[in-house]
N, CA, C and O atoms as a Maestro MAE file, in Angstrom:
{
 s_m_m2io_version
 :::
 2.0.0
}

f_m_ct {
 s_m_title
 :::
 protein
 m_atom[340] {
  # First column is atom index #
  i_m_mmod_type
  r_m_x_coord
  r_m_y_coord
  r_m_z_coord
  i_m_residue_number
  s_m_chain_name
  s_m_pdb_residue_name
  s_m_pdb_atom_name
  i_m_atomic_number
  :::
  1 25 0.941 -1.080 -0.078 1 A "MET " " N  " 7
  2 3 0.196 -0.019 0.039 1 A "MET " " CA " 6
  3 2 1.010 1.161 -0.045 1 A "MET " " C  " 6
  4 15 2.080 1.149 0.564 1 A "MET " " O  " 8
  5 25 0.578 2.476 -0.893 2 A "GLU " " N  " 7
  6 3 1.300 3.382 -1.023 2 A "GLU " " CA " 6
  7 2 0.472 4.620 -0.808 2 A "GLU " " C  " 6
  8 15 -0.564 4.792 -1.451 2 A "GLU " " O  " 8
  9 25 0.852 5.376 -0.030 3 A "LEU " " N  " 7
  10 3 -0.231 6.513 0.410 3 A "LEU " " CA " 6
  11 2 0.580 7.996 0.411 3 A "LEU " " C  " 6
  12 15 1.760 8.026 0.763 3 A "LEU " " O  " 8
  13 25 -0.098 9.176 0.012 4 A "SER " " N  " 7
  14 3 0.451 10.274 0.220 4 A "SER " " CA " 6
  15 2 0.453 10.565 1.735 4 A "SER " " C  " 6
  16 15 -0.114 9.781 2.496 4 A "SER " " O  " 8
  17 25 1.062 11.649 2.186 5 A "ILE " " N  " 7
  18 3 1.003 11.910 3.892 5 A "ILE " " CA " 6
  19 2 -0.462 11.881 4.388 5 A "ILE " " C  " 6
  20 15 -1.047 11.223 5.248 5 A "ILE " " O  " 8
  21 25 -1.014 13.332 3.076 6 A "ARG " " N  " 7
  22 3 -2.408 13.524 3.500 6 A "ARG " " CA " 6
  23 2 -3.384 12.433 3.482 6 A "ARG " " C  " 6
  24 15 -4.389 12.575 4.179 6 A "ARG " " O  " 8
  25 25 -3.220 11.209 2.688 7 A "ASP " " N  " 7
  26 3 -4.131 10.097 2.544 7 A "ASP " " CA " 6
  27 2 -3.958 9.171 3.903 7 A "ASP " " C  " 6
  28 15 -4.853 8.610 4.534 7 A "ASP " " O  " 8
  29 25 -2.376 9.181 4.193 8 A "ALA " " N  " 7
  30 3 -2.171 8.378 5.386 8 A "ALA " " CA " 6
  31 2 -2.889 9.032 6.618 8 A "ALA " " C  " 6
  32 15 -3.422 8.316 7.465 8 A "ALA " " O  " 8
  33 25 -2.897 10.258 6.699 9 A "LYS " " N  " 7
  34 3 -3.363 10.994 8.050 9 A "LYS " " CA " 6
  35 2 -4.890 10.893 7.866 9 A "LYS " " C  " 6
  36 15 -5.522 11.006 8.916 9 A "LYS " " O  " 8
  37 25 -5.660 10.690 6.666 10 A "ALA " " N  " 7
  38 3 -6.859 10.696 6.839 10 A "ALA " " CA " 6
  39 2 -7.389 8.830 7.165 10 A "ALA " " C  " 6
  40 15 -8.427 8.464 7.715 10 A "ALA " " O  " 8
  41 25 -6.552 8.174 6.747 11 A "ARG " " N  " 7
  42 3 -6.810 6.905 6.292 11 A "ARG " " CA " 6
  43 2 -5.561 5.650 7.297 11 A "ARG " " C  " 6
  44 15 -5.190 4.509 7.021 11 A "ARG " " O  " 8
  45 25 -5.251 6.548 8.449 12 A "PHE " " N  " 7
  46 3 -4.345 5.803 9.363 12 A "PHE " " CA " 6
  47 2 -4.463 4.620 9.858 12 A "PHE " " C  " 6
  48 15 -3.529 3.823 9.955 12 A "PHE " " O  " 8
  49 25 -5.764 4.391 10.254 13 A "ALA " " N  " 7
  50 3 -6.096 3.327 10.604 13 A "ALA " " CA " 6
  51 2 -6.481 2.028 9.955 13 A "ALA " " C  " 6
  52 15 -6.628 0.957 10.546 13 A "ALA " " O  " 8
  53 25 -6.628 2.249 8.670 14 A "GLU " " N  " 7
  54 3 -6.583 1.270 7.945 14 A "GLU " " CA " 6
  55 2 -4.863 1.057 7.421 14 A "GLU " " C  " 6
  56 15 -4.496 -0.115 7.338 14 A "GLU " " O  " 8
  57 25 -3.995 1.979 7.131 15 A "ALA " " N  " 7
  58 3 -2.687 1.760 7.385 15 A "ALA " " CA " 6
  59 2 -2.077 1.031 8.063 15 A "ALA " " C  " 6
  60 15 -1.272 0.163 7.726 15 A "ALA " " O  " 8
  61 25 -2.490 1.396 9.271 16 A "ALA " " N  " 7
  62 3 -1.966 0.509 10.550 16 A "ALA " " CA " 6
  63 2 -2.135 -0.549 10.775 16 A "ALA " " C  " 6
  64 15 -1.240 -1.271 11.213 16 A "ALA " " O  " 8
  65 25 -3.552 -1.021 10.497 17 A "THR " " N  " 7
  66 3 -4.052 -2.589 10.115 17 A "THR " " CA " 6
  67 2 -3.592 -3.301 9.184 17 A "THR " " C  " 6
  68 15 -3.525 -4.518 9.354 17 A "THR " " O  " 8
  69 25 -3.114 -2.645 7.835 18 A "ALA " " N  " 7
  70 3 -2.300 -3.388 7.212 18 A "ALA " " CA " 6
  71 2 -1.281 -3.734 7.308 18 A "ALA " " C  " 6
  72 15 -0.978 -4.893 7.024 18 A "ALA " " O  " 8
  73 25 -0.041 -2.471 7.922 19 A "ALA " " N  " 7
  74 3 0.988 -2.887 8.567 19 A "ALA " " CA " 6
  75 2 0.977 -3.990 9.315 19 A "ALA " " C  " 6
  76 15 1.706 -4.953 9.078 19 A "ALA " " O  " 8
  77 25 0.025 -3.925 10.419 20 A "ALA " " N  " 7
  78 3 0.259 -4.909 11.454 20 A "ALA " " CA " 6
  79 2 0.038 -6.462 11.117 20 A "ALA " " C  " 6
  80 15 0.386 -7.363 11.881 20 A "ALA " " O  " 8
  81 25 -0.698 -6.699 9.648 21 A "ARG " " N  " 7
  82 3 -1.024 -7.911 8.867 21 A "ARG " " CA " 6
  83 2 0.297 -8.453 7.880 21 A "ARG " " C  " 6
  84 15 0.323 -9.510 7.250 21 A "ARG " " O  " 8
  85 25 1.493 -7.292 7.951 22 A "GLY " " N  " 7
  86 3 2.360 -7.521 7.321 22 A "GLY " " CA " 6
  87 2 2.522 -6.965 5.846 22 A "GLY " " C  " 6
  88 15 3.479 -7.138 5.092 22 A "GLY " " O  " 8
  89 25 1.450 -6.314 5.635 23 A "GLU " " N  " 7
  90 3 1.520 -5.798 4.441 23 A "GLU " " CA " 6
  91 2 2.745 -4.484 4.472 23 A "GLU " " C  " 6
  92 15 3.086 -3.883 5.491 23 A "GLU " " O  " 8
  93 25 3.199 -4.278 3.273 24 A "ARG " " N  " 7
  94 3 4.143 -3.159 3.252 24 A "ARG " " CA " 6
  95 2 3.423 -1.882 2.951 24 A "ARG " " C  " 6
  96 15 2.599 -1.806 2.040 24 A "ARG " " O  " 8
  97 25 3.770 -0.796 3.792 25 A "VAL " " N  " 7
  98 3 2.864 0.207 3.578 25 A "VAL " " CA " 6
  99 2 3.922 1.315 3.536 25 A "VAL " " C  " 6
  100 15 4.754 1.314 4.444 25 A "VAL " " O  " 8
  101 25 3.986 2.223 2.628 26 A "VAL " " N  " 7
  102 3 4.883 2.970 2.090 26 A "VAL " " CA " 6
  103 2 4.203 4.704 2.240 26 A "VAL " " C  " 6
  104 15 3.518 5.068 1.284 26 A "VAL " " O  " 8
  105 25 4.371 5.565 3.235 27 A "VAL " " N  " 7
  106 3 3.808 6.914 2.936 27 A "VAL " " CA " 6
  107 2 5.008 7.877 2.217 27 A "VAL " " C  " 6
  108 15 6.194 7.978 2.530 27 A "VAL " " O  " 8
  109 25 4.360 8.445 1.299 28 A "THR " " N  " 7
  110 3 4.951 9.211 0.157 28 A "THR " " CA " 6
  111 2 4.878 10.535 0.617 28 A "THR " " C  " 6
  112 15 3.882 10.929 1.223 28 A "THR " " O  " 8
  113 25 6.198 11.524 0.298 29 A "LYS " " N  " 7
  114 3 5.939 12.761 0.284 29 A "LYS " " CA " 6
  115 2 6.292 13.258 -1.427 29 A "LYS " " C  " 6
  116 15 7.147 12.665 -2.085 29 A "LYS " " O  " 8
  117 25 5.669 14.161 -1.855 30 A "HIS " " N  " 7
  118 3 5.855 14.788 -2.837 30 A "HIS " " CA " 6
  119 2 6.299 13.569 -4.258 30 A "HIS " " C  " 6
  120 15 7.090 13.745 -5.185 30 A "HIS " " O  " 8
  121 25 5.474 12.421 -3.953 31 A "GLY " " N  " 7
  122 3 5.798 11.177 -5.032 31 A "GLY " " CA " 6
  123 2 6.922 10.425 -4.419 31 A "GLY " " C  " 6
  124 15 6.771 9.242 -4.724 31 A "GLY " " O  " 8
  125 25 7.958 10.585 -3.705 32 A "ARG " " N  " 7
  126 3 8.884 9.953 -2.900 32 A "ARG " " CA " 6
  127 2 8.758 9.296 -2.084 32 A "ARG " " C  " 6
  128 15 7.956 9.794 -1.293 32 A "ARG " " O  " 8
  129 25 9.237 8.043 -1.654 33 A "PRO " " N  " 7
  130 3 9.033 7.457 -0.397 33 A "PRO " " CA " 6
  131 2 9.570 8.351 0.779 33 A "PRO " " C  " 6
  132 15 10.643 8.952 0.727 33 A "PRO " " O  " 8
  133 25 8.639 8.373 1.925 34 A "PHE " " N  " 7
  134 3 9.184 9.302 2.895 34 A "PHE " " CA " 6
  135 2 8.962 8.621 4.421 34 A "PHE " " C  " 6
  136 15 9.486 9.162 5.395 34 A "PHE " " O  " 8
  137 25 8.217 7.496 4.555 35 A "ILE " " N  " 7
  138 3 8.397 6.695 5.603 35 A "ILE " " CA " 6
  139 2 7.938 5.445 5.494 35 A "ILE " " C  " 6
  140 15 7.354 5.386 4.412 35 A "ILE " " O  " 8
  141 25 7.893 4.397 6.052 36 A "GLU " " N  " 7
  142 3 7.132 2.801 5.798 36 A "GLU " " CA " 6
  143 2 6.947 2.462 7.149 36 A "GLU " " C  " 6
  144 15 7.796 2.289 8.023 36 A "GLU " " O  " 8
  145 25 5.721 2.389 7.201 37 A "LEU " " N  " 7
  146 3 4.628 1.821 8.257 37 A "LEU " " CA " 6
  147 2 5.223 0.096 8.506 37 A "LEU " " C  " 6
  148 15 5.092 -0.750 7.621 37 A "LEU " " O  " 8
  149 25 5.854 -0.191 9.812 38 A "VAL " " N  " 7
  150 3 6.101 -1.638 10.115 38 A "VAL " " CA " 6
  151 2 5.405 -2.080 11.526 38 A "VAL " " C  " 6
  152 15 5.312 -1.236 12.417 38 A "VAL " " O  " 8
  153 25 4.981 -3.234 11.700 39 A "PRO " " N  " 7
  154 3 4.298 -3.653 13.032 39 A "PRO " " CA " 6
  155 2 5.357 -3.617 14.306 39 A "PRO " " C  " 6
  156 15 6.406 -4.237 14.131 39 A "PRO " " O  " 8
  157 25 5.178 -2.964 15.532 40 A "ALA " " N  " 7
  158 3 5.902 -3.217 16.421 40 A "ALA " " CA " 6
  159 2 6.447 -4.507 16.741 40 A "ALA " " C  " 6
  160 15 5.724 -5.502 16.799 40 A "ALA " " O  " 8
  161 25 8.024 -4.551 17.008 41 A "GLN " " N  " 7
  162 3 8.646 -6.045 17.718 41 A "GLN " " CA " 6
  163 2 8.267 -6.025 18.975 41 A "GLN " " C  " 6
  164 15 8.165 -4.929 19.527 41 A "GLN " " O  " 8
  165 25 7.964 -7.290 19.731 42 A "ARG " " N  " 7
  166 3 8.262 -7.504 21.194 42 A "ARG " " CA " 6
  167 2 9.660 -7.313 21.359 42 A "ARG " " C  " 6
  168 15 10.474 -7.777 20.561 42 A "ARG " " O  " 8
  169 25 10.003 -6.586 22.459 43 A "THR " " N  " 7
  170 3 11.260 -6.383 22.953 43 A "THR " " CA " 6
  171 2 11.584 -7.765 24.209 43 A "THR " " C  " 6
  172 15 12.651 -8.358 24.048 43 A "THR " " O  " 8
  173 25 11.141 -7.991 24.790 44 A "ALA " " N  " 7
  174 3 11.285 -8.513 25.935 44 A "ALA " " CA " 6
  175 2 10.098 -9.442 26.136 44 A "ALA " " C  " 6
  176 15 8.991 -9.348 25.607 44 A "ALA " " O  " 8
  177 25 10.559 -10.419 27.056 45 A "GLY " " N  " 7
  178 3 9.855 -11.261 27.474 45 A "GLY " " CA " 6
  179 2 9.666 -12.623 26.786 45 A "GLY " " C  " 6
  180 15 9.945 -12.804 25.601 45 A "GLY " " O  " 8
  181 25 9.114 -13.690 27.706 46 A "MET " " N  " 7
  182 3 8.875 -15.251 27.427 46 A "MET " " CA " 6
  183 2 7.813 -15.205 26.732 46 A "MET " " C  " 6
  184 15 6.806 -14.652 27.175 46 A "MET " " O  " 8
  185 25 7.849 -15.776 25.525 47 A "ASP " " N  " 7
  186 3 6.572 -16.419 24.609 47 A "ASP " " CA " 6
  187 2 6.300 -17.480 25.209 47 A "ASP " " C  " 6
  188 15 6.998 -18.454 24.927 47 A "ASP " " O  " 8
  189 25 5.342 -17.624 26.102 48 A "PHE " " N  " 7
  190 3 5.092 -19.144 26.638 48 A "PHE " " CA " 6
  191 2 4.430 -20.001 25.754 48 A "PHE " " C  " 6
  192 15 4.719 -21.193 25.859 48 A "PHE " " O  " 8
  193 25 3.591 -19.669 24.888 49 A "ASN " " N  " 7
  194 3 3.003 -20.470 23.957 49 A "ASN " " CA " 6
  195 2 4.057 -20.872 22.671 49 A "ASN " " C  " 6
  196 15 3.772 -21.809 21.926 49 A "ASN " " O  " 8
  197 25 5.271 -20.089 22.492 50 A "LYS " " N  " 7
  198 3 6.031 -20.740 21.726 50 A "LYS " " CA " 6
  199 2 6.961 -22.134 22.294 50 A "LYS " " C  " 6
  200 15 7.291 -23.140 21.666 50 A "LYS " " O  " 8
  201 25 7.203 -21.788 23.588 51 A "ALA " " N  " 7
  202 3 7.829 -22.389 24.479 51 A "ALA " " CA " 6
  203 2 7.046 -23.933 24.549 51 A "ALA " " C  " 6
  204 15 7.678 -24.989 24.520 51 A "ALA " " O  " 8
  205 25 5.757 -23.856 24.632 52 A "ALA " " N  " 7
  206 3 4.993 -25.069 24.898 52 A "ALA " " CA " 6
  207 2 4.919 -25.815 23.362 52 A "ALA " " C  " 6
  208 15 4.870 -27.021 23.119 52 A "ALA " " O  " 8
  209 25 4.927 -24.908 22.619 53 A "ILE " " N  " 7
  210 3 4.930 -25.769 21.162 53 A "ILE " " CA " 6
  211 2 6.546 -26.416 21.085 53 A "ILE " " C  " 6
  212 15 6.593 -27.552 20.613 53 A "ILE " " O  " 8
  213 25 7.610 -25.923 21.421 54 A "VAL " " N  " 7
  214 3 8.937 -26.309 21.350 54 A "VAL " " CA " 6
  215 2 8.987 -27.544 22.280 54 A "VAL " " C  " 6
  216 15 9.404 -28.599 21.801 54 A "VAL " " O  " 8
  217 25 8.526 -27.487 23.797 55 A "ARG " " N  " 7
  218 3 8.718 -28.596 24.706 55 A "ARG " " CA " 6
  219 2 7.909 -29.686 23.841 55 A "ARG " " C  " 6
  220 15 8.464 -30.759 23.605 55 A "ARG " " O  " 8
  221 25 6.680 -29.451 23.389 56 A "ARG " " N  " 7
  222 3 5.865 -30.852 22.816 56 A "ARG " " CA " 6
  223 2 6.553 -31.442 21.835 56 A "ARG " " C  " 6
  224 15 6.730 -32.660 21.867 56 A "ARG " " O  " 8
  225 25 7.139 -30.516 20.620 57 A "ASP " " N  " 7
  226 3 7.766 -31.120 19.799 57 A "ASP " " CA " 6
  227 2 9.250 -31.592 19.803 57 A "ASP " " C  " 6
  228 15 9.792 -31.937 18.753 57 A "ASP " " O  " 8
  229 25 9.834 -31.601 20.877 58 A "LEU " " N  " 7
  230 3 10.953 -32.156 21.437 58 A "LEU " " CA " 6
  231 2 10.684 -33.005 22.651 58 A "LEU " " C  " 6
  232 15 11.564 -33.143 23.501 58 A "LEU " " O  " 8
  233 25 9.479 -33.593 22.771 59 A "GLY " " N  " 7
  234 3 9.052 -34.733 23.480 59 A "GLY " " CA " 6
  235 2 9.414 -34.590 24.750 59 A "GLY " " C  " 6
  236 15 9.785 -35.576 25.387 59 A "GLY " " O  " 8
  237 25 9.350 -33.032 25.455 60 A "LEU " " N  " 7
  238 3 9.721 -32.780 26.880 60 A "LEU " " CA " 6
  239 2 8.458 -32.421 27.818 60 A "LEU " " C  " 6
  240 15 8.483 -32.176 29.024 60 A "LEU " " O  " 8
  241 25 7.496 -32.449 27.064 61 A "ASP " " N  " 7
  242 3 6.403 -32.238 27.684 61 A "ASP " " CA " 6
  243 2 5.863 -33.027 29.199 61 A "ASP " " C  " 6
  244 15 5.218 -32.487 30.098 61 A "ASP " " O  " 8
  245 25 6.226 -34.092 29.160 62 A "GLY " " N  " 7
  246 3 6.164 -35.094 30.472 62 A "GLY " " CA " 6
  247 2 7.190 -34.797 31.537 62 A "GLY " " C  " 6
  248 15 7.014 -35.220 32.680 62 A "GLY " " O  " 8
  249 25 8.535 -33.899 31.126 63 A "LEU " " N  " 7
  250 3 9.396 -34.296 31.975 63 A "LEU " " CA " 6
  251 2 9.301 -33.169 33.058 63 A "LEU " " C  " 6
  252 15 9.039 -31.999 32.776 63 A "LEU " " O  " 8
  253 25 9.543 -33.641 34.347 64 A "ALA " " N  " 7
  254 3 9.622 -32.966 35.355 64 A "ALA " " CA " 6
  255 2 10.919 -32.923 36.005 64 A "ALA " " C  " 6
  256 15 11.751 -33.823 36.112 64 A "ALA " " O  " 8
  257 25 10.949 -31.756 36.411 65 A "VAL " " N  " 7
  258 3 12.307 -31.405 36.986 65 A "VAL " " CA " 6
  259 2 12.287 -31.437 38.478 65 A "VAL " " C  " 6
  260 15 11.279 -31.065 39.078 65 A "VAL " " O  " 8
  261 25 13.348 -31.864 39.109 66 A "THR " " N  " 7
  262 3 13.244 -32.044 40.856 66 A "THR " " CA " 6
  263 2 14.312 -31.335 41.001 66 A "THR " " C  " 6
  264 15 15.275 -31.530 40.260 66 A "THR " " O  " 8
  265 25 14.340 -30.199 42.175 67 A "LEU " " N  " 7
  266 3 15.568 -29.877 42.719 67 A "LEU " " CA " 6
  267 2 15.761 -30.307 44.132 67 A "LEU " " C  " 6
  268 15 14.734 -30.500 44.783 67 A "LEU " " O  " 8
  269 25 17.186 -30.530 44.848 68 A "PRO " " N  " 7
  270 3 17.414 -30.997 45.673 68 A "PRO " " CA " 6
  271 2 16.718 -29.805 47.177 68 A "PRO " " C  " 6
  272 15 16.810 -28.583 47.061 68 A "PRO " " O  " 8
  273 25 16.339 -30.195 47.932 69 A "PRO " " N  " 7
  274 3 15.483 -29.515 48.969 69 A "PRO " " CA " 6
  275 2 16.679 -28.106 49.321 69 A "PRO " " C  " 6
  276 15 16.323 -26.927 49.317 69 A "PRO " " O  " 8
  277 25 17.660 -28.429 49.517 70 A "ASP " " N  " 7
  278 3 18.881 -27.216 49.621 70 A "ASP " " CA " 6
  279 2 19.308 -26.364 48.667 70 A "ASP " " C  " 6
  280 15 20.197 -25.532 48.849 70 A "ASP " " O  " 8
  281 25 18.624 -26.555 47.494 71 A "PHE " " N  " 7
  282 3 19.010 -25.839 46.239 71 A "PHE " " CA " 6
  283 2 19.229 -24.209 46.289 71 A "PHE " " C  " 6
  284 15 20.098 -23.591 45.675 71 A "PHE " " O  " 8
  285 25 18.263 -23.678 47.141 72 A "ASP " " N  " 7
  286 3 18.492 -22.120 47.442 72 A "ASP " " CA " 6
  287 2 19.166 -22.042 48.587 72 A "ASP " " C  " 6
  288 15 18.910 -21.019 49.223 72 A "ASP " " O  " 8
  289 25 19.991 -22.816 49.103 73 A "ASN " " N  " 7
  290 3 21.251 -22.606 49.954 73 A "ASN " " CA " 6
  291 2 22.276 -21.883 49.616 73 A "ASN " " C  " 6
  292 15 22.723 -22.627 48.744 73 A "ASN " " O  " 8
  293 25 23.035 -20.943 49.643 74 A "PRO " " N  " 7
  294 3 24.157 -20.588 49.153 74 A "PRO " " CA " 6
  295 2 25.087 -21.823 49.227 74 A "PRO " " C  " 6
  296 15 25.351 -22.466 48.211 74 A "PRO " " O  " 8
  297 25 25.562 -22.132 50.405 75 A "ALA " " N  " 7
  298 3 26.748 -23.203 50.726 75 A "ALA " " CA " 6
  299 2 26.286 -24.390 49.511 75 A "ALA " " C  " 6
  300 15 27.226 -24.872 48.878 75 A "ALA " " O  " 8
  301 25 25.117 -24.791 49.227 76 A "PHE " " N  " 7
  302 3 24.863 -25.889 48.265 76 A "PHE " " CA " 6
  303 2 25.315 -25.396 46.726 76 A "PHE " " C  " 6
  304 15 25.845 -26.268 46.037 76 A "PHE " " O  " 8
  305 25 25.156 -24.143 46.170 77 A "SER " " N  " 7
  306 3 25.710 -23.712 45.351 77 A "SER " " CA " 6
  307 2 27.139 -23.816 45.154 77 A "SER " " C  " 6
  308 15 27.642 -24.427 44.211 77 A "SER " " O  " 8
  309 25 27.910 -23.097 46.226 78 A "ARG " " N  " 7
  310 3 29.194 -23.397 46.330 78 A "ARG " " CA " 6
  311 2 29.804 -24.788 46.168 78 A "ARG " " C  " 6
  312 15 30.865 -25.019 45.588 78 A "ARG " " O  " 8
  313 25 29.083 -25.602 46.696 79 A "GLN " " N  " 7
  314 3 29.247 -27.176 46.529 79 A "GLN " " CA " 6
  315 2 29.661 -27.368 45.365 79 A "GLN " " C  " 6
  316 15 30.817 -27.656 45.056 79 A "GLN " " O  " 8
  317 25 28.373 -27.162 44.351 80 A "VAL " " N  " 7
  318 3 28.045 -27.363 43.123 80 A "VAL " " CA " 6
  319 2 29.301 -27.254 42.430 80 A "VAL " " C  " 6
  320 15 29.889 -28.216 41.936 80 A "VAL " " O  " 8
  321 25 29.731 -25.962 42.403 81 A "LEU " " N  " 7
  322 3 30.775 -25.323 41.687 81 A "LEU " " CA " 6
  323 2 32.164 -25.730 42.195 81 A "LEU " " C  " 6
  324 15 33.174 -25.285 41.649 81 A "LEU " " O  " 8
  325 25 32.211 -26.382 43.001 82 A "GLY " " N  " 7
  326 3 33.423 -26.930 43.889 82 A "GLY " " CA " 6
  327 2 34.643 -25.711 44.427 82 A "GLY " " C  " 6
  328 15 35.861 -25.620 44.268 82 A "GLY " " O  " 8
  329 25 33.711 -24.956 45.059 83 A "LEU " " N  " 7
  330 3 34.436 -23.731 45.926 83 A "LEU " " CA " 6
  331 2 34.623 -24.257 47.166 83 A "LEU " " C  " 6
  332 15 33.761 -24.884 47.782 83 A "LEU " " O  " 8
  333 25 36.028 -23.956 47.658 84 A "SER " " N  " 7
  334 3 35.855 -24.356 48.979 84 A "SER " " CA " 6
  335 2 35.319 -23.303 50.171 84 A "SER " " C  " 6
  336 15 35.153 -22.096 49.992 84 A "SER " " O  " 8
  337 25 35.132 -23.878 51.176 85 A "ASP " " N  " 7
  338 3 34.237 -22.804 52.197 85 A "ASP " " CA " 6
  339 2 34.978 -21.880 52.672 85 A "ASP " " C  " 6
  340 15 34.500 -21.027 53.420 85 A "ASP " " O  " 8
  :::
 }
 m_bond[339] {
  # First column is bond index #
  i_m_from
  i_m_to
  i_m_order
  :::
  1 1 2 1
  2 2 3 1
  3 3 4 2
  4 3 5 1
  5 5 6 1
  6 6 7 1
  7 7 8 2
  8 7 9 1
  9 9 10 1
  10 10 11 1
  11 11 12 2
  12 11 13 1
  13 13 14 1
  14 14 15 1
  15 15 16 2
  16 15 17 1
  17 17 18 1
  18 18 19 1
  19 19 20 2
  20 19 21 1
  21 21 22 1
  22 22 23 1
  23 23 24 2
  24 23 25 1
  25 25 26 1
  26 26 27 1
  27 27 28 2
  28 27 29 1
  29 29 30 1
  30 30 31 1
  31 31 32 2
  32 31 33 1
  33 33 34 1
  34 34 35 1
  35 35 36 2
  36 35 37 1
  37 37 38 1
  38 38 39 1
  39 39 40 2
  40 39 41 1
  41 41 42 1
  42 42 43 1
  43 43 44 2
  44 43 45 1
  45 45 46 1
  46 46 47 1
  47 47 48 2
  48 47 49 1
  49 49 50 1
  50 50 51 1
  51 51 52 2
  52 51 53 1
  53 53 54 1
  54 54 55 1
  55 55 56 2
  56 55 57 1
  57 57 58 1
  58 58 59 1
  59 59 60 2
  60 59 61 1
  61 61 62 1
  62 62 63 1
  63 63 64 2
  64 63 65 1
  65 65 66 1
  66 66 67 1
  67 67 68 2
  68 67 69 1
  69 69 70 1
  70 70 71 1
  71 71 72 2
  72 71 73 1
  73 73 74 1
  74 74 75 1
  75 75 76 2
  76 75 77 1
  77 77 78 1
  78 78 79 1
  79 79 80 2
  80 79 81 1
  81 81 82 1
  82 82 83 1
  83 83 84 2
  84 83 85 1
  85 85 86 1
  86 86 87 1
  87 87 88 2
  88 87 89 1
  89 89 90 1
  90 90 91 1
  91 91 92 2
  92 91 93 1
  93 93 94 1
  94 94 95 1
  95 95 96 2
  96 95 97 1
  97 97 98 1
  98 98 99 1
  99 99 100 2
  100 99 101 1
  101 101 102 1
  102 102 103 1
  103 103 104 2
  104 103 105 1
  105 105 106 1
  106 106 107 1
  107 107 108 2
  108 107 109 1
  109 109 110 1
  110 110 111 1
  111 111 112 2
  112 111 113 1
  113 113 114 1
  114 114 115 1
  115 115 116 2
  116 115 117 1
  117 117 118 1
  118 118 119 1
  119 119 120 2
  120 119 121 1
  121 121 122 1
  122 122 123 1
  123 123 124 2
  124 123 125 1
  125 125 126 1
  126 126 127 1
  127 127 128 2
  128 127 129 1
  129 129 130 1
  130 130 131 1
  131 131 132 2
  132 131 133 1
  133 133 134 1
  134 134 135 1
  135 135 136 2
  136 135 137 1
  137 137 138 1
  138 138 139 1
  139 139 140 2
  140 139 141 1
  141 141 142 1
  142 142 143 1
  143 143 144 2
  144 143 145 1
  145 145 146 1
  146 146 147 1
  147 147 148 2
  148 147 149 1
  149 149 150 1
  150 150 151 1
  151 151 152 2
  152 151 153 1
  153 153 154 1
  154 154 155 1
  155 155 156 2
  156 155 157 1
  157 157 158 1
  158 158 159 1
  159 159 160 2
  160 159 161 1
  161 161 162 1
  162 162 163 1
  163 163 164 2
  164 163 165 1
  165 165 166 1
  166 166 167 1
  167 167 168 2
  168 167 169 1
  169 169 170 1
  170 170 171 1
  171 171 172 2
  172 171 173 1
  173 173 174 1
  174 174 175 1
  175 175 176 2
  176 175 177 1
  177 177 178 1
  178 178 179 1
  179 179 180 2
  180 179 181 1
  181 181 182 1
  182 182 183 1
  183 183 184 2
  184 183 185 1
  185 185 186 1
  186 186 187 1
  187 187 188 2
  188 187 189 1
  189 189 190 1
  190 190 191 1
  191 191 192 2
  192 191 193 1
  193 193 194 1
  194 194 195 1
  195 195 196 2
  196 195 197 1
  197 197 198 1
  198 198 199 1
  199 199 200 2
  200 199 201 1
  201 201 202 1
  202 202 203 1
  203 203 204 2
  204 203 205 1
  205 205 206 1
  206 206 207 1
  207 207 208 2
  208 207 209 1
  209 209 210 1
  210 210 211 1
  211 211 212 2
  212 211 213 1
  213 213 214 1
  214 214 215 1
  215 215 216 2
  216 215 217 1
  217 217 218 1
  218 218 219 1
  219 219 220 2
  220 219 221 1
  221 221 222 1
  222 222 223 1
  223 223 224 2
  224 223 225 1
  225 225 226 1
  226 226 227 1
  227 227 228 2
  228 227 229 1
  229 229 230 1
  230 230 231 1
  231 231 232 2
  232 231 233 1
  233 233 234 1
  234 234 235 1
  235 235 236 2
  236 235 237 1
  237 237 238 1
  238 238 239 1
  239 239 240 2
  240 239 241 1
  241 241 242 1
  242 242 243 1
  243 243 244 2
  244 243 245 1
  245 245 246 1
  246 246 247 1
  247 247 248 2
  248 247 249 1
  249 249 250 1
  250 250 251 1
  251 251 252 2
  252 251 253 1
  253 253 254 1
  254 254 255 1
  255 255 256 2
  256 255 257 1
  257 257 258 1
  258 258 259 1
  259 259 260 2
  260 259 261 1
  261 261 262 1
  262 262 263 1
  263 263 264 2
  264 263 265 1
  265 265 266 1
  266 266 267 1
  267 267 268 2
  268 267 269 1
  269 269 270 1
  270 270 271 1
  271 271 272 2
  272 271 273 1
  273 273 274 1
  274 274 275 1
  275 275 276 2
  276 275 277 1
  277 277 278 1
  278 278 279 1
  279 279 280 2
  280 279 281 1
  281 281 282 1
  282 282 283 1
  283 283 284 2
  284 283 285 1
  285 285 286 1
  286 286 287 1
  287 287 288 2
  288 287 289 1
  289 289 290 1
  290 290 291 1
  291 291 292 2
  292 291 293 1
  293 293 294 1
  294 294 295 1
  295 295 296 2
  296 295 297 1
  297 297 298 1
  298 298 299 1
  299 299 300 2
  300 299 301 1
  301 301 302 1
  302 302 303 1
  303 303 304 2
  304 303 305 1
  305 305 306 1
  306 306 307 1
  307 307 308 2
  308 307 309 1
  309 309 310 1
  310 310 311 1
  311 311 312 2
  312 311 313 1
  313 313 314 1
  314 314 315 1
  315 315 316 2
  316 315 317 1
  317 317 318 1
  318 318 319 1
  319 319 320 2
  320 319 321 1
  321 321 322 1
  322 322 323 1
  323 323 324 2
  324 323 325 1
  325 325 326 1
  326 326 327 1
  327 327 328 2
  328 327 329 1
  329 329 330 1
  330 330 331 1
  331 331 332 2
  332 331 333 1
  333 333 334 1
  334 334 335 1
  335 335 336 2
  336 335 337 1
  337 337 338 1
  338 338 339 1
  339 339 340 2
  :::
 }
}
């Protein structure tokens, strides 16, 4: 989709929806490309749905992780790392 600045202002919601769908939206100024609208990218956070799909694909769905009772104890960490007391 290519729009002039004036059209982009008048049809912003339509242009934003098209960009969010992945369509290329170029706003022109005096007939030349000026800016391009693109969907925002997630910058941080865990995509739990994607992680669930990967776990399922790798066959890790039923895998249970058990931690020793003293896992949170700093002395346990030092022991695991082989550090002297």
